[in-house]
DRENTORKOL-3810 file (N, C-alpha, C; in nm, 4 decimals):
REM DRENTORKOL-3810
@n.u->7.4057; n.v->-5.5056; n.w->4.0776; ca.u->7.4522; ca.v->-5.3895; ca.w->4.1512; c.u->7.3553; c.v->-5.2730; c.w->4.1297
@n.u->7.3319; n.v->-5.1965; n.w->4.2343; ca.u->7.2390; ca.v->-5.0839; ca.w->4.2279; c.u->7.2917; c.v->-4.9762; c.w->4.1330
@n.u->7.2028; n.v->-4.9198; n.w->4.0559; ca.u->7.2349; ca.v->-4.8103; ca.w->3.9649; c.u->7.2305; c.v->-4.6807; c.w->4.0467
@n.u->7.3482; n.v->-4.6318; n.w->4.0870; ca.u->7.3557; ca.v->-4.5164; ca.w->4.1772; c.u->7.2932; c.v->-4.3903; c.w->4.1176
@n.u->7.3056; n.v->-4.3707; n.w->3.9876; ca.u->7.2453; ca.v->-4.2531; ca.w->3.9242; c.u->7.0934; c.v->-4.2604; c.w->3.9331
@n.u->7.0380; n.v->-4.3800; n.w->3.9098; ca.u->6.8933; ca.v->-4.3978; ca.w->3.9194; c.u->6.8465; c.v->-4.3809; c.w->4.0633
@n.u->6.9216; n.v->-4.4351; n.w->4.1585; ca.u->6.8871; ca.v->-4.4198; ca.w->4.3001; c.u->6.8855; c.v->-4.2712; c.w->4.3363
@n.u->6.9869; n.v->-4.1951; n.w->4.2934; ca.u->6.9930; ca.v->-4.0517; ca.w->4.3225; c.u->6.8744; c.v->-3.9778; c.w->4.2601
@n.u->6.8388; n.v->-4.0141; n.w->4.1388; ca.u->6.7252; ca.v->-3.9509; ca.w->4.0705; c.u->6.5951; c.v->-3.9764; c.w->4.1469
@n.u->6.5751; n.v->-4.0986; n.w->4.1904; ca.u->6.4522; ca.v->-4.1326; ca.w->4.2638; c.u->6.4514; c.v->-4.0640; c.w->4.4007
@n.u->6.5667; n.v->-4.0584; n.w->4.4663; ca.u->6.5741; ca.v->-3.9883; ca.w->4.5952; c.u->6.5346; c.v->-3.8421; c.w->4.5789
@n.u->6.5796; n.v->-3.7782; n.w->4.4713; ca.u->6.5405; ca.v->-3.6395; ca.w->4.4450; c.u->6.3898; c.v->-3.6281; c.w->4.4256
@n.u->6.3299; n.v->-3.7254; n.w->4.3558; ca.u->6.1850; ca.v->-3.7258; ca.w->4.3367; c.u->6.1122; c.v->-3.7383; c.w->4.4706
@n.u->6.1644; n.v->-3.8230; n.w->4.5587; ca.u->6.1021; ca.v->-3.8426; ca.w->4.6902; c.u->6.1088; c.v->-3.7127; c.w->4.7708
@n.u->6.2251; n.v->-3.6484; n.w->4.7733; ca.u->6.2400; ca.v->-3.5220; ca.w->4.8462; c.u->6.1448; c.v->-3.4173; c.w->4.7881
@n.u->6.1420; n.v->-3.4046; n.w->4.6562; ca.u->6.0520; ca.v->-3.3081; ca.w->4.5916; c.u->5.9060; c.v->-3.3368; c.w->4.6255
@n.u->5.8677; n.v->-3.4632; n.w->4.6245; ca.u->5.7304; ca.v->-3.5023; ca.w->4.6564; c.u->5.6930; c.v->-3.4529; c.w->4.7951
@n.u->5.7804; n.v->-3.4776; n.w->4.8910; ca.u->5.7529; ca.v->-3.4384; ca.w->5.0291; c.u->5.7445; c.v->-3.2862; c.w->5.0408
@n.u->5.8393; n.v->-3.2162; n.w->4.9807; ca.u->5.8399; ca.v->-3.0705; ca.w->4.9917; c.u->5.7196; c.v->-3.0067; c.w->4.9234
@n.u->5.6776; n.v->-3.0607; n.w->4.8114; ca.u->5.5635; ca.v->-3.0045; ca.w->4.7387; c.u->5.4302; c.v->-3.0409; c.w->4.8034
@n.u->5.4338; n.v->-3.1283; n.w->4.9010; ca.u->5.3127; ca.v->-3.1717; ca.w->4.9704; c.u->5.2776; c.v->-3.0747; c.w->5.0841
@n.u->5.2912; n.v->-2.9452; n.w->5.0582; ca.u->5.2522; ca.v->-2.8441; ca.w->5.1554; c.u->5.3637; c.v->-2.7936; c.w->5.2442
@n.u->5.4790; n.v->-2.8588; n.w->5.2442; ca.u->5.5859; ca.v->-2.8165; ca.w->5.3340; c.u->5.6515; c.v->-2.6864; c.w->5.2911
@n.u->5.6636; n.v->-2.6628; n.w->5.1618; ca.u->5.7297; ca.v->-2.5420; ca.w->5.1143; c.u->5.6565; c.v->-2.4179; c.w->5.1647
@n.u->5.5245; n.v->-2.4213; n.w->5.1648; ca.u->5.4450; ca.v->-2.3054; ca.w->5.2048; c.u->5.4264; c.v->-2.2930; c.w->5.3563
@n.u->5.4639; n.v->-2.3947; n.w->5.4317; ca.u->5.4443; ca.v->-2.3953; ca.w->5.5773; c.u->5.5730; c.v->-2.3507; c.w->5.6463
@n.u->5.5750; n.v->-2.2298; n.w->5.7042; ca.u->5.6982; ca.v->-2.1791; ca.w->5.7664; c.u->5.7236; c.v->-2.2334; c.w->5.9071
@n.u->5.6355; n.v->-2.3171; n.w->5.9596; ca.u->5.6421; ca.v->-2.3551; ca.w->6.1008; c.u->5.7329; c.v->-2.4738; c.w->6.1319
@n.u->5.8065; n.v->-2.5239; n.w->6.0357; ca.u->5.8906; ca.v->-2.6406; ca.w->6.0635; c.u->6.0373; c.v->-2.6114; c.w->6.0346
@n.u->6.1214; n.v->-2.6787; n.w->6.1091; ca.u->6.2659; ca.v->-2.6677; ca.w->6.0951; c.u->6.3245; c.v->-2.7940; c.w->6.0319
@n.u->6.2664; n.v->-2.9085; n.w->6.0683; ca.u->6.3136; ca.v->-3.0337; ca.w->6.0104; c.u->6.1972; c.v->-3.1308; c.w->5.9932
@n.u->6.2241; n.v->-3.2319; n.w->5.9121; ca.u->6.1232; ca.v->-3.3308; ca.w->5.8744; c.u->6.1888; c.v->-3.4672; c.w->5.8813
@n.u->6.1164; n.v->-3.5656; n.w->5.9313; ca.u->6.1675; ca.v->-3.7025; ca.w->5.9354; c.u->6.0643; c.v->-3.7998; c.w->5.8813
@n.u->6.1122; n.v->-3.8983; n.w->5.8062; ca.u->6.0252; ca.v->-3.9989; ca.w->5.7450; c.u->6.0888; c.v->-4.1368; c.w->5.7612
@n.u->6.0074; n.v->-4.2338; n.w->5.7960; ca.u->6.0466; ca.v->-4.3749; ca.w->5.7908; c.u->5.9412; c.v->-4.4449; c.w->5.7072
@n.u->5.9855; n.v->-4.5310; n.w->5.6161; ca.u->5.8905; ca.v->-4.5981; ca.w->5.5271; c.u->5.9322; c.v->-4.7424; c.w->5.5032
@n.u->5.8331; n.v->-4.8290; n.w->5.4974; ca.u->5.8535; ca.v->-4.9692; ca.w->5.4612; c.u->5.7741; c.v->-4.9950; c.w->5.3337
@n.u->5.8291; n.v->-5.0765; n.w->5.2456; ca.u->5.7593; ca.v->-5.1179; ca.w->5.1244; c.u->5.7310; c.v->-5.2673; c.w->5.1383
@n.u->5.6045; n.v->-5.3023; n.w->5.1293; ca.u->5.5650; ca.v->-5.4421; ca.w->5.1398; c.u->5.5857; c.v->-5.5126; c.w->5.0053
@n.u->5.5886; n.v->-5.6453; n.w->5.0090; ca.u->5.6086; ca.v->-5.7225; ca.w->4.8862; c.u->5.5004; c.v->-5.6966; c.w->4.7808
@n.u->5.3799; n.v->-5.6573; n.w->4.8259; ca.u->5.2714; ca.v->-5.6303; ca.w->4.7312; c.u->5.2757; c.v->-5.4875; c.w->4.6754
@n.u->5.3779; n.v->-5.4093; n.w->4.7154; ca.u->5.3925; ca.v->-5.2730; ca.w->4.6656; c.u->5.3265; c.v->-5.1674; c.w->4.7523
@n.u->5.2547; n.v->-5.2087; n.w->4.8545; ca.u->5.1962; ca.v->-5.1108; ca.w->4.9455; c.u->5.3060; c.v->-5.0563; c.w->5.0374
@n.u->5.2791; n.v->-4.9418; n.w->5.0967; ca.u->5.3785; ca.v->-4.8818; ca.w->5.1853; c.u->5.3166; c.v->-4.8489; c.w->5.3205
@n.u->5.4020; n.v->-4.8460; n.w->5.4202; ca.u->5.3675; ca.v->-4.7970; ca.w->5.5534; c.u->5.4660; c.v->-4.6829; c.w->5.5787
@n.u->5.4134; n.v->-4.5677; n.w->5.6168; ca.u->5.4984; ca.v->-4.4514; ca.w->5.6364; c.u->5.4659; c.v->-4.3824; c.w->5.7680
@n.u->5.5684; n.v->-4.3271; n.w->5.8311; ca.u->5.5516; ca.v->-4.2412; ca.w->5.9480; c.u->5.6353; c.v->-4.1171; c.w->5.9209
@n.u->5.5744; n.v->-3.9993; n.w->5.9355; ca.u->5.6458; ca.v->-3.8751; ca.w->5.9081; c.u->5.6117; c.v->-3.7721; c.w->6.0152
@n.u->5.7119; n.v->-3.6895; n.w->6.0469; ca.u->5.6951; ca.v->-3.5890; ca.w->6.1521; c.u->5.7640; c.v->-3.4596; c.w->6.1125
@n.u->5.7090; n.v->-3.3479; n.w->6.1641; ca.u->5.7693; ca.v->-3.2164; ca.w->6.1512; c.u->5.8223; c.v->-3.1757; c.w->6.2876
@n.u->5.9329; n.v->-3.1015; n.w->6.2864; ca.u->5.9960; ca.v->-3.0580; ca.w->6.4107; c.u->6.0282; c.v->-2.9094; c.w->6.4024
@n.u->6.0160; n.v->-2.8439; n.w->6.5150; ca.u->6.0573; ca.v->-2.7045; ca.w->6.5274; c.u->6.1274; c.v->-2.6907; c.w->6.6616
@n.u->6.2582; n.v->-2.6711; n.w->6.6571; ca.u->6.3359; ca.v->-2.6626; ca.w->6.7801; c.u->6.3189; c.v->-2.7871; c.w->6.8648
@n.u->6.2974; n.v->-2.7648; n.w->6.9943; ca.u->6.2781; ca.v->-2.8766; ca.w->7.0862; c.u->6.1303; c.v->-2.9077; c.w->7.1104
@n.u->6.0412; n.v->-2.8436; n.w->7.0339; ca.u->5.8979; ca.v->-2.8692; ca.w->7.0482; c.u->5.8686; c.v->-3.0164; c.w->7.0181
@n.u->5.7573; n.v->-3.0672; n.w->7.0704; ca.u->5.7200; ca.v->-3.2057; ca.w->7.0389; c.u->5.6978; c.v->-3.2235; c.w->6.8883
@n.u->5.7247; n.v->-3.3425; n.w->6.8374; ca.u->5.7025; ca.v->-3.3673; ca.w->6.6948; c.u->5.5543; c.v->-3.3590; c.w->6.6595
@n.u->5.5275; n.v->-3.3153; n.w->6.5357; ca.u->5.3911; ca.v->-3.3117; ca.w->6.4842; c.u->5.3819; c.v->-3.4088; c.w->6.3676
@n.u->5.2728; n.v->-3.4825; n.w->6.3603; ca.u->5.2531; ca.v->-3.5738; ca.w->6.2477; c.u->5.2528; c.v->-3.4949; c.w->6.1179
@n.u->5.3082; n.v->-3.5569; n.w->6.0133; ca.u->5.3165; ca.v->-3.4920; ca.w->5.8824; c.u->5.2791; c.v->-3.5918; c.w->5.7746
@n.u->5.2612; n.v->-3.5417; n.w->5.6562; ca.u->5.2328; ca.v->-3.6281; ca.w->5.5413; c.u->5.3600; c.v->-3.6973; c.w->5.4960
@n.u->5.3437; n.v->-3.8172; n.w->5.4467; ca.u->5.4554; ca.v->-3.8919; ca.w->5.3917; c.u->5.4691; c.v->-3.8657; c.w->5.2426
@n.u->5.5214; n.v->-3.9614; n.w->5.1726; ca.u->5.5405; ca.v->-3.9528; ca.w->5.0286; c.u->5.4068; c.v->-3.9808; c.w->4.9609
@n.u->5.3566; n.v->-3.8857; n.w->4.8838; ca.u->5.2279; ca.v->-3.9043; ca.w->4.8145; c.u->5.2392; c.v->-4.0075; c.w->4.7039
@n.u->5.3453; n.v->-3.9987; n.w->4.6269; ca.u->5.3668; ca.v->-4.0907; ca.w->4.5155; c.u->5.4408; c.v->-4.2133; c.w->4.5695
@n.u->5.3691; n.v->-4.2985; n.w->4.6418; ca.u->5.4340; ca.v->-4.4111; ca.w->4.7095; c.u->5.5026; c.v->-4.5068; c.w->4.6128
@n.u->5.4634; n.v->-4.5051; n.w->4.4852; ca.u->5.5325; ca.v->-4.5906; ca.w->4.3887; c.u->5.6793; c.v->-4.5505; c.w->4.3765
@n.u->5.7125; n.v->-4.4242; n.w->4.4114; ca.u->5.8535; ca.v->-4.3817; ca.w->4.4109; c.u->5.9340; c.v->-4.4630; c.w->4.5121
@n.u->5.8713; n.v->-4.4974; n.w->4.6241; ca.u->5.9400; ca.v->-4.5793; ca.w->4.7247; c.u->5.9600; c.v->-4.7212; c.w->4.6729
@n.u->5.8625; n.v->-4.7724; n.w->4.6005; ca.u->5.8760; ca.v->-4.9051; ca.w->4.5404; c.u->5.9901; c.v->-4.9026; c.w->4.4382
@n.u->5.9924; n.v->-4.7993; n.w->4.3533; ca.u->6.0999; ca.v->-4.7849; ca.w->4.2550; c.u->6.2356; c.v->-4.7724; c.w->4.3227
@n.u->6.2394; n.v->-4.6974; n.w->4.4332; ca.u->6.3645; ca.v->-4.6800; ca.w->4.5069; c.u->6.4140; c.v->-4.8131; c.w->4.5614
@n.u->6.3232; n.v->-4.8913; n.w->4.6159; ca.u->6.3630; ca.v->-5.0226; ca.w->4.6694; c.u->6.4194; c.v->-5.1108; c.w->4.5582
@n.u->6.3546; n.v->-5.1112; n.w->4.4433; ca.u->6.4026; ca.v->-5.1937; ca.w->4.3319; c.u->6.5353; c.v->-5.1417; c.w->4.2762
@n.u->6.5487; n.v->-5.0106; n.w->4.2636; ca.u->6.6708; ca.v->-4.9517; ca.w->4.2080; c.u->6.7915; c.v->-4.9725; c.w->4.2991
@n.u->6.7681; n.v->-4.9841; n.w->4.4286; ca.u->6.8784; ca.v->-4.9993; ca.w->4.5238; c.u->6.9052; c.v->-5.1458; c.w->4.5607
@n.u->6.8351; n.v->-5.2359; n.w->4.4966; ca.u->6.8528; ca.v->-5.3799; ca.w->4.5239; c.u->6.9947; c.v->-5.4235; c.w->4.4885
@n.u->7.0547; n.v->-5.5039; n.w->4.5740; ca.u->7.1911; ca.v->-5.5530; ca.w->4.5519; c.u->7.1969; c.v->-5.6642; c.w->4.4489
@n.u->7.3177; n.v->-5.7048; n.w->4.4140; ca.u->7.3401; ca.v->-5.8081; ca.w->4.3131; c.u->7.2721; c.v->-5.9405; c.w->4.3470
@n.u->7.2705; n.v->-5.9746; n.w->4.4742; ca.u->7.2104; ca.v->-6.1028; ca.w->4.5125; c.u->7.0635; c.v->-6.0878; c.w->4.5541
@n.u->7.0028; n.v->-5.9736; n.w->4.5187; ca.u->6.8606; ca.v->-5.9542; ca.w->4.5428; c.u->6.8261; c.v->-5.8909; c.w->4.6761
@n.u->6.9246; n.v->-5.8692; n.w->4.7634; ca.u->6.8940; ca.v->-5.8114; ca.w->4.8937; c.u->6.8518; c.v->-5.6654; c.w->4.8763
@n.u->6.7647; n.v->-5.6234; n.w->4.9671; ca.u->6.7162; ca.v->-5.4855; ca.w->4.9645; c.u->6.6927; c.v->-5.4389; c.w->5.1070
@n.u->6.6587; n.v->-5.3155; n.w->5.1225; ca.u->6.6363; ca.v->-5.2589; ca.w->5.2555; c.u->6.4956; c.v->-5.2935; c.w->5.3056
@n.u->6.4827; n.v->-5.2845; n.w->5.4394; ca.u->6.3531; ca.v->-5.3074; ca.w->5.5031; c.u->6.2844; c.v->-5.1752; c.w->5.5367
@n.u->6.3630; n.v->-5.0760; n.w->5.5766; ca.u->6.3089; ca.v->-4.9443; ca.w->5.6125; c.u->6.3948; c.v->-4.8370; c.w->5.5467
@n.u->6.3284; n.v->-4.7386; n.w->5.4893; ca.u->6.3935; ca.v->-4.6219; ca.w->5.4311; c.u->6.3748; c.v->-4.5068; c.w->5.5285
@n.u->6.4832; n.v->-4.4384; n.w->5.5629; ca.u->6.4788; ca.v->-4.3257; ca.w->5.6560; c.u->6.5274; c.v->-4.2008; c.w->5.5830
@n.u->6.4545; n.v->-4.0917; n.w->5.5994; ca.u->6.4952; ca.v->-3.9654; ca.w->5.5388; c.u->6.4724; c.v->-3.8524; c.w->5.6384
@n.u->6.5699; n.v->-3.7629; n.w->5.6443; ca.u->6.5580; ca.v->-3.6437; ca.w->5.7273; c.u->6.5917; c.v->-3.5222; c.w->5.6411
@n.u->6.5143; n.v->-3.4156; n.w->5.6594; ca.u->6.5386; ca.v->-3.2908; ca.w->5.5881; c.u->6.5568; c.v->-3.1804; c.w->5.6912
@n.u->6.6636; n.v->-3.1024; n.w->5.6764; ca.u->6.6909; ca.v->-2.9892; ca.w->5.7638; c.u->6.6686; c.v->-2.8624; c.w->5.6822
@n.u->6.5602; n.v->-2.7946; n.w->5.7095; ca.u->6.5198; ca.v->-2.6810; ca.w->5.6275; c.u->6.6203; c.v->-2.5653; c.w->5.6276
@n.u->6.6709; n.v->-2.5199; n.w->5.7445; ca.u->6.7604; ca.v->-2.4038; ca.w->5.7427; c.u->6.8859; c.v->-2.4237; c.w->5.6565
@n.u->6.9387; n.v->-2.5452; n.w->5.6535; ca.u->7.0602; ca.v->-2.5700; ca.w->5.5758; c.u->7.0302; c.v->-2.6221; c.w->5.4354
@n.u->6.9048; n.v->-2.6623; n.w->5.4115; ca.u->6.8684; ca.v->-2.7177; ca.w->5.2811; c.u->6.9258; c.v->-2.8564; c.w->5.2567
@n.u->6.9608; n.v->-2.9268; n.w->5.3636; ca.u->7.0209; ca.v->-3.0591; ca.w->5.3498; c.u->6.9181; c.v->-3.1695; c.w->5.3730
@n.u->6.9418; n.v->-3.2812; n.w->5.3051; ca.u->6.8631; ca.v->-3.4027; ca.w->5.3268; c.u->6.9598; c.v->-3.5175; c.w->5.3488
@n.u->6.9228; n.v->-3.6091; n.w->5.4359; ca.u->7.0034; ca.v->-3.7281; ca.w->5.4621; c.u->6.9120; c.v->-3.8494; c.w->5.4532
@n.u->6.9645; n.v->-3.9571; n.w->5.3973; ca.u->6.8857; ca.v->-4.0788; ca.w->5.3829; c.u->6.9645; c.v->-4.1992; c.w->5.4323
@n.u->6.8899; n.v->-4.3022; n.w->5.4633; ca.u->6.9520; ca.v->-4.4263; ca.w->5.5090; c.u->6.8626; c.v->-4.5429; c.w->5.4691
@n.u->6.9244; n.v->-4.6509; n.w->5.4234; ca.u->6.8537; ca.v->-4.7751; ca.w->5.3943; c.u->6.8866; c.v->-4.8714; c.w->5.5072
@n.u->6.7842; n.v->-4.9205; n.w->5.5763; ca.u->6.8027; ca.v->-5.0037; ca.w->5.6954; c.u->6.7567; c.v->-5.1461; c.w->5.6661
@n.u->6.8370; n.v->-5.2429; n.w->5.7097; ca.u->6.7977; ca.v->-5.3829; ca.w->5.6964; c.u->6.8561; c.v->-5.4641; c.w->5.8109
@n.u->6.8103; n.v->-5.5868; n.w->5.8219; ca.u->6.8623; ca.v->-5.6775; ca.w->5.9235; c.u->6.8239; c.v->-5.6382; c.w->6.0644
@n.u->6.9146; n.v->-5.6622; n.w->6.1574; ca.u->6.8880; ca.v->-5.6391; ca.w->6.2994; c.u->6.8570; c.v->-5.4932; c.w->6.3302
@n.u->6.9135; n.v->-5.4035; n.w->6.2536; ca.u->6.8926; ca.v->-5.2606; ca.w->6.2758; c.u->6.7478; c.v->-5.2175; c.w->6.2484
@n.u->6.6726; n.v->-5.2987; n.w->6.1773; ca.u->6.5352; ca.v->-5.2654; ca.w->6.1405; c.u->6.4482; c.v->-5.2418; c.w->6.2635
@n.u->6.4702; n.v->-5.3155; n.w->6.3713; ca.u->6.3881; ca.v->-5.3024; ca.w->6.4922; c.u->6.3917; c.v->-5.1597; c.w->6.5470
@n.u->6.5065; n.v->-5.0937; n.w->6.5365; ca.u->6.5191; ca.v->-4.9564; ca.w->6.5867; c.u->6.4270; c.v->-4.8599; c.w->6.5119
@n.u->6.4027; n.v->-4.8861; n.w->6.3852; ca.u->6.3225; ca.v->-4.7971; ca.w->6.3012; c.u->6.1830; c.v->-4.8546; c.w->6.2746
@n.u->6.1399; n.v->-4.9497; n.w->6.3557; ca.u->6.0118; ca.v->-5.0163; ca.w->6.3373; c.u->5.8959; c.v->-4.9173; c.w->6.3330
@n.u->5.8036; n.v->-4.9425; n.w->6.2405; ca.u->5.6858; ca.v->-4.8575; ca.w->6.2278; c.u->5.5662; c.v->-4.9150; c.w->6.3032
@n.u->5.5889; n.v->-5.0083; n.w->6.3931; ca.u->5.4811; ca.v->-5.0647; ca.w->6.4739; c.u->5.4293; c.v->-4.9592; c.w->6.5717
@n.u->5.2992; n.v->-4.9587; n.w->6.5989; ca.u->5.2398; ca.v->-4.8551; ca.w->6.6855; c.u->5.3050; c.v->-4.8431; c.w->6.8229
@n.u->5.3526; n.v->-4.9524; n.w->6.8797; ca.u->5.4124; ca.v->-4.9449; ca.w->7.0128; c.u->5.5486; c.v->-4.8761; c.w->7.0109
@n.u->5.5982; n.v->-4.8398; n.w->6.8953; ca.u->5.7278; ca.v->-4.7749; ca.w->6.8812; c.u->5.7137; c.v->-4.6280; c.w->6.8402
@n.u->5.5916; n.v->-4.5754; n.w->6.8357; ca.u->5.5665; ca.v->-4.4413; ca.w->6.7820; c.u->5.6491; c.v->-4.3309; c.w->6.8475
@n.u->5.6490; n.v->-4.3227; n.w->6.9797; ca.u->5.7192; ca.v->-4.2131; ca.w->7.0475; c.u->5.8696; c.v->-4.2200; c.w->7.0234
@n.u->5.9263; n.v->-4.3387; n.w->7.0317; ca.u->6.0694; ca.v->-4.3535; ca.w->7.0099; c.u->6.1055; c.v->-4.3238; c.w->6.8644
@n.u->6.0245; n.v->-4.3723; n.w->6.7719; ca.u->6.0489; ca.v->-4.3469; ca.w->6.6309; c.u->6.0431; c.v->-4.1973; c.w->6.6010
@n.u->5.9443; n.v->-4.1295; n.w->6.6568; ca.u->5.9312; ca.v->-3.9848; ca.w->6.6341; c.u->6.0564; c.v->-3.9106; c.w->6.6787
@n.u->6.1148; n.v->-3.9499; n.w->6.7899; ca.u->6.2382; ca.v->-3.8839; ca.w->6.8356; c.u->6.3586; c.v->-3.9269; c.w->6.7533
@n.u->6.3624; n.v->-4.0517; n.w->6.7101; ca.u->6.4733; ca.v->-4.0986; ca.w->6.6258; c.u->6.4757; c.v->-4.0268; c.w->6.4917
@n.u->6.3598; n.v->-3.9870; n.w->6.4420; ca.u->6.3509; ca.v->-3.9183; ca.w->6.3129; c.u->6.3818; c.v->-3.7690; c.w->6.3224
@n.u->6.3974; n.v->-3.7157; n.w->6.4428; ca.u->6.4322; ca.v->-3.5737; ca.w->6.4606; c.u->6.5719; c.v->-3.5508; c.w->6.4030
@n.u->6.5850; n.v->-3.4539; n.w->6.3152; ca.u->6.7140; ca.v->-3.4246; ca.w->6.2518; c.u->6.8110; c.v->-3.3643; c.w->6.3537
@n.u->6.9342; n.v->-3.4115; n.w->6.3462; ca.u->7.0439; ca.v->-3.3593; ca.w->6.4264; c.u->7.1578; c.v->-3.3273; c.w->6.3306
@n.u->7.2414; n.v->-3.2309; n.w->6.3639; ca.u->7.3476; ca.v->-3.1895; ca.w->6.2723; c.u->7.4340; c.v->-3.3072; c.w->6.2290
@n.u->7.4617; n.v->-3.3993; n.w->6.3200; ca.u->7.5481; ca.v->-3.5129; ca.w->6.2848; c.u->7.4864; c.v->-3.6027; c.w->6.1772
@n.u->7.3555; n.v->-3.5963; n.w->6.1595; ca.u->7.2907; ca.v->-3.6740; ca.w->6.0529; c.u->7.3392; c.v->-3.6298; c.w->5.9159
@n.u->7.3801; n.v->-3.5072; n.w->5.9047; ca.u->7.4199; ca.v->-3.4520; ca.w->5.7752; c.u->7.5712; c.v->-3.4497; c.w->5.7572
@n.u->7.6447; n.v->-3.4847; n.w->5.8623; ca.u->7.7906; ca.v->-3.4935; ca.w->5.8541; c.u->7.8368; c.v->-3.6307; c.w->5.8108
@n.u->7.7542; n.v->-3.7313; n.w->5.8377; ca.u->7.7865; ca.v->-3.8707; ca.w->5.8050; c.u->7.6542; c.v->-3.9448; c.w->5.7883
@n.u->7.6558; n.v->-4.0695; n.w->5.7477; ca.u->7.5289; ca.v->-4.1430; ca.w->5.7356; c.u->7.4521; c.v->-4.1469; c.w->5.8667
@n.u->7.3215; n.v->-4.1471; n.w->5.8589; ca.u->7.2352; ca.v->-4.1541; ca.w->5.9763; c.u->7.2606; c.v->-4.2856; c.w->6.0489
@n.u->7.2777; n.v->-4.2785; n.w->6.1809; ca.u->7.2972; ca.v->-4.4021; ca.w->6.2592; c.u->7.1876; c.v->-4.4164; c.w->6.3621
END
């Protein structure tokens, strides 16, 4: 069973990593979205975007300390070894809220980091108020 305290600690590290990666000093964004996959060899694939109102998304930096994503995947692993395929995180700057989601199975296609999915993924990662009222869907 996943150690929820450890998962929460690592999630805080991931949020801090992203914010300290230049976002705190940049006043031009309202929300941030990240999708990340961790490969079996420990490498990561990440897509991140900044949003301001209804303006088009801008590419952003992902998690610098990518080993945090590897640790997160291991810490959230289920009893029978199952784990997520894609990690999704959204940050809403005005409210100071962050929302996360672990995606696996059939739902993974919606959050695919393949190049042919870039435009749709960028819009899916745009923070909406309902993302912070309940789990991201």
